[in-house]
PDB file of N, CA, C, O and CB in Angstrom:
ATOM      1  N   UNK A   1      49.166 164.523  62.698  1.00  0.00           N
ATOM      2  CA  UNK A   1      48.258 165.298  63.801  1.00  0.00           C
ATOM      3  C   UNK A   1      49.901 165.881  64.734  1.00  0.00           C
ATOM      4  O   UNK A   1      50.238 166.989  65.151  1.00  0.00           O
ATOM      5  CB  UNK A   1      46.806 163.873  64.972  1.00  0.00           C
ATOM      6  N   UNK A   2      50.447 164.799  64.754  1.00  0.00           N
ATOM      7  CA  UNK A   2      51.751 165.020  66.319  1.00  0.00           C
ATOM      8  C   UNK A   2      52.917 165.762  65.351  1.00  0.00           C
ATOM      9  O   UNK A   2      54.096 165.522  65.608  1.00  0.00           O
ATOM     10  CB  UNK A   2      52.664 162.945  67.316  1.00  0.00           C
ATOM     11  N   UNK A   3      52.580 166.657  64.248  1.00  0.00           N
ATOM     12  CA  UNK A   3      53.818 167.334  63.707  1.00  0.00           C
ATOM     13  C   UNK A   3      53.319 168.934  64.795  1.00  0.00           C
ATOM     14  O   UNK A   3      52.179 168.781  65.235  1.00  0.00           O
ATOM     15  CB  UNK A   3      53.857 167.480  61.461  1.00  0.00           C
ATOM     16  N   UNK A   4      53.857 170.074  65.161  1.00  0.00           N
ATOM     17  CA  UNK A   4      52.951 170.843  65.523  1.00  0.00           C
ATOM     18  C   UNK A   4      53.210 171.878  64.200  1.00  0.00           C
ATOM     19  O   UNK A   4      54.003 171.804  63.261  1.00  0.00           O
ATOM     20  CB  UNK A   4      53.107 171.364  67.106  1.00  0.00           C
ATOM     21  N   UNK A   5      52.106 172.940  64.585  1.00  0.00           N
ATOM     22  CA  UNK A   5      51.711 173.611  63.174  1.00  0.00           C
ATOM     23  C   UNK A   5      52.250 174.979  63.225  1.00  0.00           C
ATOM     24  O   UNK A   5      52.461 175.644  64.240  1.00  0.00           O
ATOM     25  CB  UNK A   5      50.051 173.683  62.871  1.00  0.00           C
ATOM     26  N   UNK A   6      52.456 175.334  61.921  1.00  0.00           N
ATOM     27  CA  UNK A   6      53.718 176.215  62.209  1.00  0.00           C
ATOM     28  C   UNK A   6      52.714 177.356  61.081  1.00  0.00           C
ATOM     29  O   UNK A   6      51.971 176.769  60.294  1.00  0.00           O
ATOM     30  CB  UNK A   6      55.748 175.437  61.628  1.00  0.00           C
ATOM     31  N   UNK A   7      52.719 178.625  61.046  1.00  0.00           N
ATOM     32  CA  UNK A   7      52.205 180.006  60.334  1.00  0.00           C
ATOM     33  C   UNK A   7      52.466 179.637  59.181  1.00  0.00           C
ATOM     34  O   UNK A   7      53.303 178.887  58.679  1.00  0.00           O
ATOM     35  CB  UNK A   7      52.852 181.443  60.652  1.00  0.00           C
ATOM     36  N   UNK A   8      51.703 180.214  58.842  1.00  0.00           N
ATOM     37  CA  UNK A   8      51.887 180.253  56.360  1.00  0.00           C
ATOM     38  C   UNK A   8      53.697 181.091  56.818  1.00  0.00           C
ATOM     39  O   UNK A   8      54.482 181.264  57.751  1.00  0.00           O
ATOM     40  CB  UNK A   8      49.790 182.489  54.653  1.00  0.00           C
ATOM     41  N   UNK A   9      53.466 181.384  55.216  1.00  0.00           N
ATOM     42  CA  UNK A   9      54.611 182.997  55.105  1.00  0.00           C
ATOM     43  C   UNK A   9      54.125 184.089  55.458  1.00  0.00           C
ATOM     44  O   UNK A   9      54.673 185.028  56.036  1.00  0.00           O
ATOM     45  CB  UNK A   9      55.120 183.528  53.666  1.00  0.00           C
ATOM     46  N   UNK A  10      52.112 183.853  54.781  1.00  0.00           N
ATOM     47  CA  UNK A  10      51.257 185.516  54.935  1.00  0.00           C
ATOM     48  C   UNK A  10      51.253 185.742  56.926  1.00  0.00           C
ATOM     49  O   UNK A  10      51.818 186.626  57.569  1.00  0.00           O
ATOM     50  CB  UNK A  10      48.865 185.348  54.053  1.00  0.00           C
ATOM     51  N   UNK A  11      50.627 184.888  57.304  1.00  0.00           N
ATOM     52  CA  UNK A  11      50.786 185.097  58.541  1.00  0.00           C
ATOM     53  C   UNK A  11      51.726 185.076  59.697  1.00  0.00           C
ATOM     54  O   UNK A  11      51.737 185.161  60.925  1.00  0.00           O
ATOM     55  CB  UNK A  11      50.212 184.656  58.736  1.00  0.00           C
ATOM     56  N   UNK A  12      52.329 184.956  58.907  1.00  0.00           N
ATOM     57  CA  UNK A  12      53.916 185.107  59.645  1.00  0.00           C
ATOM     58  C   UNK A  12      54.509 186.535  59.068  1.00  0.00           C
ATOM     59  O   UNK A  12      55.533 186.859  59.668  1.00  0.00           O
ATOM     60  CB  UNK A  12      55.162 183.632  59.110  1.00  0.00           C
ATOM     61  N   UNK A  13      54.130 187.399  58.111  1.00  0.00           N
ATOM     62  CA  UNK A  13      54.361 188.697  57.663  1.00  0.00           C
ATOM     63  C   UNK A  13      53.353 189.163  59.110  1.00  0.00           C
ATOM     64  O   UNK A  13      53.662 189.333  60.290  1.00  0.00           O
ATOM     65  CB  UNK A  13      53.821 189.113  55.802  1.00  0.00           C
ATOM     66  N   UNK A  14      52.352 189.240  58.549  1.00  0.00           N
ATOM     67  CA  UNK A  14      51.080 190.002  59.649  1.00  0.00           C
ATOM     68  C   UNK A  14      51.382 189.989  60.874  1.00  0.00           C
ATOM     69  O   UNK A  14      51.065 190.996  61.509  1.00  0.00           O
ATOM     70  CB  UNK A  14      49.643 189.340  59.737  1.00  0.00           C
ATOM     71  N   UNK A  15      52.094 188.853  61.619  1.00  0.00           N
ATOM     72  CA  UNK A  15      52.560 188.984  62.975  1.00  0.00           C
ATOM     73  C   UNK A  15      54.034 189.638  63.344  1.00  0.00           C
ATOM     74  O   UNK A  15      54.381 189.914  64.493  1.00  0.00           O
ATOM     75  CB  UNK A  15      52.515 187.641  63.480  1.00  0.00           C
ATOM     76  N   UNK A  16      54.717 189.805  62.335  1.00  0.00           N
ATOM     77  CA  UNK A  16      55.462 190.854  62.238  1.00  0.00           C
ATOM     78  C   UNK A  16      54.388 192.471  61.656  1.00  0.00           C
ATOM     79  O   UNK A  16      54.335 193.519  62.299  1.00  0.00           O
ATOM     80  CB  UNK A  16      56.730 190.262  61.139  1.00  0.00           C
ATOM     81  N   UNK A  17      54.187 192.395  61.283  1.00  0.00           N
ATOM     82  CA  UNK A  17      53.600 193.992  60.656  1.00  0.00           C
ATOM     83  C   UNK A  17      52.994 194.051  62.255  1.00  0.00           C
ATOM     84  O   UNK A  17      53.499 194.980  62.885  1.00  0.00           O
ATOM     85  CB  UNK A  17      52.085 194.099  58.892  1.00  0.00           C
ATOM     86  N   UNK A  18      52.225 193.416  62.861  1.00  0.00           N
ATOM     87  CA  UNK A  18      51.353 193.503  64.673  1.00  0.00           C
ATOM     88  C   UNK A  18      52.539 193.964  64.962  1.00  0.00           C
ATOM     89  O   UNK A  18      52.975 195.115  64.988  1.00  0.00           O
ATOM     90  CB  UNK A  18      50.689 191.904  65.840  1.00  0.00           C
ATOM     91  N   UNK A  19      53.201 192.564  65.260  1.00  0.00           N
ATOM     92  CA  UNK A  19      54.805 193.037  66.224  1.00  0.00           C
ATOM     93  C   UNK A  19      54.981 194.795  66.309  1.00  0.00           C
ATOM     94  O   UNK A  19      54.950 195.493  67.322  1.00  0.00           O
ATOM     95  CB  UNK A  19      56.585 192.335  65.132  1.00  0.00           C
ATOM     96  N   UNK A  20      55.153 195.171  65.037  1.00  0.00           N
ATOM     97  CA  UNK A  20      56.219 197.015  64.576  1.00  0.00           C
ATOM     98  C   UNK A  20      54.920 197.941  64.842  1.00  0.00           C
ATOM     99  O   UNK A  20      55.012 199.162  64.723  1.00  0.00           O
ATOM    100  CB  UNK A  20      56.992 197.378  62.198  1.00  0.00           C
ATOM    101  N   UNK A  21      53.777 197.351  65.185  1.00  0.00           N
ATOM    102  CA  UNK A  21      52.658 198.426  65.403  1.00  0.00           C
ATOM    103  C   UNK A  21      52.940 198.664  66.625  1.00  0.00           C
ATOM    104  O   UNK A  21      53.489 199.685  67.040  1.00  0.00           O
ATOM    105  CB  UNK A  21      51.136 198.077  65.198  1.00  0.00           C
ATOM    106  N   UNK A  22      52.417 197.318  67.550  1.00  0.00           N
ATOM    107  CA  UNK A  22      52.134 197.242  69.364  1.00  0.00           C
ATOM    108  C   UNK A  22      54.155 197.663  69.814  1.00  0.00           C
ATOM    109  O   UNK A  22      54.236 197.595  71.040  1.00  0.00           O
ATOM    110  CB  UNK A  22      51.346 194.760  70.130  1.00  0.00           C
ATOM    111  N   UNK A  23      55.479 198.000  69.240  1.00  0.00           N
ATOM    112  CA  UNK A  23      56.076 198.561  69.187  1.00  0.00           C
ATOM    113  C   UNK A  23      55.779 200.393  69.672  1.00  0.00           C
ATOM    114  O   UNK A  23      56.043 201.099  70.646  1.00  0.00           O
ATOM    115  CB  UNK A  23      56.361 198.048  68.159  1.00  0.00           C
ATOM    116  N   UNK A  24      55.325 200.505  68.798  1.00  0.00           N
ATOM    117  CA  UNK A  24      54.951 202.239  68.511  1.00  0.00           C
ATOM    118  C   UNK A  24      53.688 203.088  69.402  1.00  0.00           C
ATOM    119  O   UNK A  24      53.233 204.231  69.405  1.00  0.00           O
ATOM    120  CB  UNK A  24      54.377 202.359  66.775  1.00  0.00           C
ATOM    121  N   UNK A  25      53.364 201.469  70.329  1.00  0.00           N
ATOM    122  CA  UNK A  25      52.259 201.998  71.674  1.00  0.00           C
ATOM    123  C   UNK A  25      52.644 202.396  72.745  1.00  0.00           C
ATOM    124  O   UNK A  25      53.756 201.931  72.994  1.00  0.00           O
ATOM    125  CB  UNK A  25      51.405 201.093  72.233  1.00  0.00           C
ATOM    126  N   UNK A  26      52.251 203.059  73.538  1.00  0.00           N
ATOM    127  CA  UNK A  26      52.051 203.071  74.220  1.00  0.00           C
ATOM    128  C   UNK A  26      52.003 202.227  75.783  1.00  0.00           C
ATOM    129  O   UNK A  26      51.045 201.455  75.738  1.00  0.00           O
ATOM    130  CB  UNK A  26      51.616 203.369  73.663  1.00  0.00           C
ATOM    131  N   UNK A  27      52.649 202.138  76.998  1.00  0.00           N
ATOM    132  CA  UNK A  27      52.188 201.303  78.071  1.00  0.00           C
ATOM    133  C   UNK A  27      51.156 200.554  77.777  1.00  0.00           C
ATOM    134  O   UNK A  27      51.105 199.432  77.275  1.00  0.00           O
ATOM    135  CB  UNK A  27      51.873 201.957  79.141  1.00  0.00           C
ATOM    136  N   UNK A  28      49.637 201.885  78.438  1.00  0.00           N
ATOM    137  CA  UNK A  28      48.358 202.126  78.032  1.00  0.00           C
ATOM    138  C   UNK A  28      47.664 200.865  77.137  1.00  0.00           C
ATOM    139  O   UNK A  28      47.073 199.786  77.176  1.00  0.00           O
ATOM    140  CB  UNK A  28      48.430 203.447  77.248  1.00  0.00           C
ATOM    141  N   UNK A  29      48.256 201.949  76.288  1.00  0.00           N
ATOM    142  CA  UNK A  29      47.122 201.282  74.597  1.00  0.00           C
ATOM    143  C   UNK A  29      47.601 200.029  74.570  1.00  0.00           C
ATOM    144  O   UNK A  29      46.832 199.171  74.137  1.00  0.00           O
ATOM    145  CB  UNK A  29      47.443 202.071  72.638  1.00  0.00           C
ATOM    146  N   UNK A  30      48.777 199.667  74.955  1.00  0.00           N
ATOM    147  CA  UNK A  30      48.914 198.090  74.669  1.00  0.00           C
ATOM    148  C   UNK A  30      48.329 197.023  75.803  1.00  0.00           C
ATOM    149  O   UNK A  30      48.036 195.846  75.597  1.00  0.00           O
ATOM    150  CB  UNK A  30      50.529 197.764  74.516  1.00  0.00           C
ATOM    151  N   UNK A  31      48.244 197.708  76.979  1.00  0.00           N
ATOM    152  CA  UNK A  31      47.122 197.292  77.544  1.00  0.00           C
ATOM    153  C   UNK A  31      45.935 197.074  76.840  1.00  0.00           C
ATOM    154  O   UNK A  31      45.616 196.210  76.023  1.00  0.00           O
ATOM    155  CB  UNK A  31      46.883 198.025  78.392  1.00  0.00           C
ATOM    156  N   UNK A  32      45.475 197.821  77.213  1.00  0.00           N
ATOM    157  CA  UNK A  32      44.031 197.803  76.536  1.00  0.00           C
ATOM    158  C   UNK A  32      43.982 196.917  75.812  1.00  0.00           C
ATOM    159  O   UNK A  32      43.143 196.041  76.022  1.00  0.00           O
ATOM    160  CB  UNK A  32      43.578 198.863  75.798  1.00  0.00           C
ATOM    161  N   UNK A  33      44.913 196.822  74.641  1.00  0.00           N
ATOM    162  CA  UNK A  33      44.759 195.876  73.194  1.00  0.00           C
ATOM    163  C   UNK A  33      45.225 194.656  73.514  1.00  0.00           C
ATOM    164  O   UNK A  33      45.079 193.707  72.743  1.00  0.00           O
ATOM    165  CB  UNK A  33      45.624 196.361  71.834  1.00  0.00           C
ATOM    166  N   UNK A  34      46.023 194.512  75.044  1.00  0.00           N
ATOM    167  CA  UNK A  34      45.914 192.954  75.437  1.00  0.00           C
ATOM    168  C   UNK A  34      44.512 192.800  75.977  1.00  0.00           C
ATOM    169  O   UNK A  34      43.902 192.220  75.079  1.00  0.00           O
ATOM    170  CB  UNK A  34      47.065 192.438  76.629  1.00  0.00           C
ATOM    171  N   UNK A  35      43.830 192.984  76.813  1.00  0.00           N
ATOM    172  CA  UNK A  35      42.572 193.044  77.420  1.00  0.00           C
ATOM    173  C   UNK A  35      41.745 192.524  76.349  1.00  0.00           C
ATOM    174  O   UNK A  35      41.230 191.414  76.478  1.00  0.00           O
ATOM    175  CB  UNK A  35      42.159 194.436  77.934  1.00  0.00           C
ATOM    176  N   UNK A  36      41.471 193.586  74.746  1.00  0.00           N
ATOM    177  CA  UNK A  36      40.145 193.205  74.235  1.00  0.00           C
ATOM    178  C   UNK A  36      40.504 192.285  73.419  1.00  0.00           C
ATOM    179  O   UNK A  36      39.665 191.677  72.755  1.00  0.00           O
ATOM    180  CB  UNK A  36      39.290 194.223  73.597  1.00  0.00           C
ATOM    181  N   UNK A  37      41.855 192.028  73.333  1.00  0.00           N
ATOM    182  CA  UNK A  37      42.464 190.489  72.750  1.00  0.00           C
ATOM    183  C   UNK A  37      42.476 189.481  73.601  1.00  0.00           C
ATOM    184  O   UNK A  37      42.809 188.436  73.042  1.00  0.00           O
ATOM    185  CB  UNK A  37      43.908 190.467  72.306  1.00  0.00           C
ATOM    186  N   UNK A  38      42.190 189.341  75.008  1.00  0.00           N
ATOM    187  CA  UNK A  38      41.873 188.191  75.646  1.00  0.00           C
ATOM    188  C   UNK A  38      40.705 187.732  75.563  1.00  0.00           C
ATOM    189  O   UNK A  38      40.417 186.538  75.494  1.00  0.00           O
ATOM    190  CB  UNK A  38      42.099 188.236  76.751  1.00  0.00           C
ATOM    191  N   UNK A  39      39.548 189.144  75.566  1.00  0.00           N
ATOM    192  CA  UNK A  39      38.744 188.613  75.634  1.00  0.00           C
ATOM    193  C   UNK A  39      38.105 188.437  74.628  1.00  0.00           C
ATOM    194  O   UNK A  39      36.912 188.213  74.832  1.00  0.00           O
ATOM    195  CB  UNK A  39      38.314 188.905  76.332  1.00  0.00           C
ATOM    196  N   UNK A  40      38.665 188.457  72.849  1.00  0.00           N
ATOM    197  CA  UNK A  40      38.133 188.438  71.861  1.00  0.00           C
ATOM    198  C   UNK A  40      38.017 186.755  71.632  1.00  0.00           C
ATOM    199  O   UNK A  40      37.271 185.934  71.099  1.00  0.00           O
ATOM    200  CB  UNK A  40      38.861 189.342  70.903  1.00  0.00           C
ATOM    201  N   UNK A  41      39.462 186.829  72.521  1.00  0.00           N
ATOM    202  CA  UNK A  41      40.171 184.921  72.247  1.00  0.00           C
ATOM    203  C   UNK A  41      39.421 183.493  73.120  1.00  0.00           C
ATOM    204  O   UNK A  41      39.464 182.301  72.815  1.00  0.00           O
ATOM    205  CB  UNK A  41      42.178 184.850  73.044  1.00  0.00           C
ATOM    206  N   UNK A  42      38.543 184.392  74.656  1.00  0.00           N
ATOM    207  CA  UNK A  42      37.426 183.808  75.411  1.00  0.00           C
ATOM    208  C   UNK A  42      36.162 183.545  74.501  1.00  0.00           C
ATOM    209  O   UNK A  42      35.587 182.462  74.608  1.00  0.00           O
ATOM    210  CB  UNK A  42      37.050 184.767  76.591  1.00  0.00           C
ATOM    211  N   UNK A  43      35.685 184.541  73.568  1.00  0.00           N
ATOM    212  CA  UNK A  43      34.566 184.826  72.513  1.00  0.00           C
ATOM    213  C   UNK A  43      34.554 183.761  71.954  1.00  0.00           C
ATOM    214  O   UNK A  43      33.552 183.072  72.146  1.00  0.00           O
ATOM    215  CB  UNK A  43      34.683 185.921  71.520  1.00  0.00           C
ATOM    216  N   UNK A  44      35.327 183.373  71.317  1.00  0.00           N
ATOM    217  CA  UNK A  44      35.961 182.547  69.995  1.00  0.00           C
ATOM    218  C   UNK A  44      36.202 181.062  70.312  1.00  0.00           C
ATOM    219  O   UNK A  44      35.891 180.057  69.672  1.00  0.00           O
ATOM    220  CB  UNK A  44      37.487 183.184  69.506  1.00  0.00           C
ATOM    221  N   UNK A  45      37.084 181.265  71.916  1.00  0.00           N
ATOM    222  CA  UNK A  45      37.144 180.080  72.255  1.00  0.00           C
ATOM    223  C   UNK A  45      35.187 179.560  72.889  1.00  0.00           C
ATOM    224  O   UNK A  45      34.528 178.557  73.163  1.00  0.00           O
ATOM    225  CB  UNK A  45      38.571 180.097  73.473  1.00  0.00           C
ATOM    226  N   UNK A  46      35.129 180.219  72.859  1.00  0.00           N
ATOM    227  CA  UNK A  46      32.836 179.523  73.634  1.00  0.00           C
ATOM    228  C   UNK A  46      32.282 179.458  71.998  1.00  0.00           C
ATOM    229  O   UNK A  46      31.727 178.450  71.561  1.00  0.00           O
ATOM    230  CB  UNK A  46      31.140 181.597  75.096  1.00  0.00           C
ATOM    231  N   UNK A  47      32.406 180.099  71.566  1.00  0.00           N
ATOM    232  CA  UNK A  47      31.653 180.302  69.840  1.00  0.00           C
ATOM    233  C   UNK A  47      32.582 178.583  69.235  1.00  0.00           C
ATOM    234  O   UNK A  47      32.063 177.943  68.320  1.00  0.00           O
ATOM    235  CB  UNK A  47      32.523 182.546  68.541  1.00  0.00           C
ATOM    236  N   UNK A  48      33.368 178.285  69.628  1.00  0.00           N
ATOM    237  CA  UNK A  48      34.042 177.116  69.030  1.00  0.00           C
ATOM    238  C   UNK A  48      33.263 175.924  69.424  1.00  0.00           C
ATOM    239  O   UNK A  48      32.930 175.012  68.666  1.00  0.00           O
ATOM    240  CB  UNK A  48      35.530 176.979  69.477  1.00  0.00           C
ATOM    241  N   UNK A  49      32.870 176.075  71.350  1.00  0.00           N
ATOM    242  CA  UNK A  49      32.572 174.885  71.847  1.00  0.00           C
ATOM    243  C   UNK A  49      31.421 174.726  71.592  1.00  0.00           C
ATOM    244  O   UNK A  49      31.048 173.557  71.494  1.00  0.00           O
ATOM    245  CB  UNK A  49      32.802 174.671  73.038  1.00  0.00           C
ATOM    246  N   UNK A  50      29.915 176.372  71.283  1.00  0.00           N
ATOM    247  CA  UNK A  50      28.802 175.963  71.337  1.00  0.00           C
ATOM    248  C   UNK A  50      29.108 175.708  69.455  1.00  0.00           C
ATOM    249  O   UNK A  50      29.950 176.601  69.361  1.00  0.00           O
ATOM    250  CB  UNK A  50      27.547 177.080  72.147  1.00  0.00           C
ATOM    251  N   UNK A  51      29.040 175.329  68.487  1.00  0.00           N
ATOM    252  CA  UNK A  51      29.416 175.414  67.678  1.00  0.00           C
ATOM    253  C   UNK A  51      29.837 173.829  67.412  1.00  0.00           C
ATOM    254  O   UNK A  51      29.393 173.173  66.470  1.00  0.00           O
ATOM    255  CB  UNK A  51      30.161 176.459  67.731  1.00  0.00           C
ATOM    256  N   UNK A  52      30.731 173.350  68.362  1.00  0.00           N
ATOM    257  CA  UNK A  52      30.991 171.790  68.344  1.00  0.00           C
ATOM    258  C   UNK A  52      29.715 170.987  69.428  1.00  0.00           C
ATOM    259  O   UNK A  52      29.407 169.796  69.381  1.00  0.00           O
ATOM    260  CB  UNK A  52      32.822 171.490  69.031  1.00  0.00           C
ATOM    261  N   UNK A  53      29.381 171.591  69.963  1.00  0.00           N
ATOM    262  CA  UNK A  53      28.120 171.132  70.787  1.00  0.00           C
ATOM    263  C   UNK A  53      26.545 171.182  69.594  1.00  0.00           C
ATOM    264  O   UNK A  53      25.410 170.719  69.485  1.00  0.00           O
ATOM    265  CB  UNK A  53      27.961 172.478  72.357  1.00  0.00           C
ATOM    266  N   UNK A  54      27.298 171.884  69.074  1.00  0.00           N
ATOM    267  CA  UNK A  54      25.700 171.974  67.762  1.00  0.00           C
ATOM    268  C   UNK A  54      26.014 170.790  66.874  1.00  0.00           C
ATOM    269  O   UNK A  54      25.422 169.712  66.827  1.00  0.00           O
ATOM    270  CB  UNK A  54      25.574 173.732  66.410  1.00  0.00           C
ATOM    271  N   UNK A  55      27.142 171.234  66.126  1.00  0.00           N
ATOM    272  CA  UNK A  55      27.019 170.229  65.051  1.00  0.00           C
ATOM    273  C   UNK A  55      27.247 167.736  65.636  1.00  0.00           C
ATOM    274  O   UNK A  55      27.033 166.732  64.956  1.00  0.00           O
ATOM    275  CB  UNK A  55      28.731 171.108  63.812  1.00  0.00           C
ATOM    276  N   UNK A  56      27.837 167.956  67.407  1.00  0.00           N
ATOM    277  CA  UNK A  56      27.794 167.131  67.716  1.00  0.00           C
ATOM    278  C   UNK A  56      26.822 166.834  68.566  1.00  0.00           C
ATOM    279  O   UNK A  56      26.927 166.130  69.570  1.00  0.00           O
ATOM    280  CB  UNK A  56      28.650 166.976  67.891  1.00  0.00           C
ATOM    281  N   UNK A  57      25.738 167.448  68.107  1.00  0.00           N
ATOM    282  CA  UNK A  57      24.287 166.927  68.580  1.00  0.00           C
ATOM    283  C   UNK A  57      24.397 167.074  70.466  1.00  0.00           C
ATOM    284  O   UNK A  57      24.165 166.060  71.125  1.00  0.00           O
ATOM    285  CB  UNK A  57      24.018 164.926  67.921  1.00  0.00           C
ATOM    286  N   UNK A  58      24.728 168.278  71.123  1.00  0.00           N
ATOM    287  CA  UNK A  58      25.101 168.162  72.920  1.00  0.00           C
ATOM    288  C   UNK A  58      24.509 168.703  73.659  1.00  0.00           C
ATOM    289  O   UNK A  58      24.353 168.555  74.871  1.00  0.00           O
ATOM    290  CB  UNK A  58      26.250 168.585  73.465  1.00  0.00           C
ATOM    291  N   UNK A  59      23.898 169.805  72.513  1.00  0.00           N
ATOM    292  CA  UNK A  59      22.934 170.997  72.871  1.00  0.00           C
ATOM    293  C   UNK A  59      21.670 169.998  73.304  1.00  0.00           C
ATOM    294  O   UNK A  59      21.078 169.031  72.826  1.00  0.00           O
ATOM    295  CB  UNK A  59      22.561 172.234  71.400  1.00  0.00           C
ATOM    296  N   UNK A  60      21.622 170.824  74.496  1.00  0.00           N
ATOM    297  CA  UNK A  60      19.973 170.125  74.889  1.00  0.00           C
ATOM    298  C   UNK A  60      18.711 170.627  74.142  1.00  0.00           C
ATOM    299  O   UNK A  60      17.624 170.208  74.539  1.00  0.00           O
ATOM    300  CB  UNK A  60      19.529 170.463  76.512  1.00  0.00           C
ATOM    301  N   UNK A  61      18.753 171.444  73.148  1.00  0.00           N
ATOM    302  CA  UNK A  61      17.733 171.770  72.038  1.00  0.00           C
ATOM    303  C   UNK A  61      18.173 170.454  70.998  1.00  0.00           C
ATOM    304  O   UNK A  61      17.719 170.395  69.855  1.00  0.00           O
ATOM    305  CB  UNK A  61      17.965 173.569  71.270  1.00  0.00           C
ATOM    306  N   UNK A  62      18.802 169.758  71.363  1.00  0.00           N
ATOM    307  CA  UNK A  62      18.556 168.949  69.854  1.00  0.00           C
ATOM    308  C   UNK A  62      18.644 167.542  70.638  1.00  0.00           C
ATOM    309  O   UNK A  62      19.055 166.546  70.043  1.00  0.00           O
ATOM    310  CB  UNK A  62      19.977 169.216  68.329  1.00  0.00           C
ATOM    311  N   UNK A  63      18.335 167.500  71.692  1.00  0.00           N
ATOM    312  CA  UNK A  63      18.009 166.115  72.354  1.00  0.00           C
ATOM    313  C   UNK A  63      16.820 166.542  72.669  1.00  0.00           C
ATOM    314  O   UNK A  63      16.436 167.571  73.225  1.00  0.00           O
ATOM    315  CB  UNK A  63      18.886 165.497  73.600  1.00  0.00           C
ATOM    316  N   UNK A  64      16.219 165.522  72.200  1.00  0.00           N
ATOM    317  CA  UNK A  64      14.424 164.825  72.307  1.00  0.00           C
ATOM    318  C   UNK A  64      14.056 164.655  73.802  1.00  0.00           C
ATOM    319  O   UNK A  64      14.563 163.760  74.477  1.00  0.00           O
ATOM    320  CB  UNK A  64      14.200 162.980  71.532  1.00  0.00           C
ATOM    321  N   UNK A  65      13.054 165.642  74.358  1.00  0.00           N
ATOM    322  CA  UNK A  65      12.515 165.058  75.098  1.00  0.00           C
ATOM    323  C   UNK A  65      11.676 164.316  75.636  1.00  0.00           C
ATOM    324  O   UNK A  65      11.764 164.051  76.835  1.00  0.00           O
ATOM    325  CB  UNK A  65      12.526 165.320  75.280  1.00  0.00           C
TER     326      UNK A  65
END
């Protein structure tokens, strides 16, 4: 688990395609995209937290009262 995670070849290709698309965007388009991606990243993090809480039975609904 101490090894750094590496992207697959397919992921590296996808990243390169994305980088090429970003290069063609205006500054305003790039800023809007960055904000949207950050928002989705936060939603993804919250979703993972909720899933782990549920899986580990840490949510308040899973605790008998």
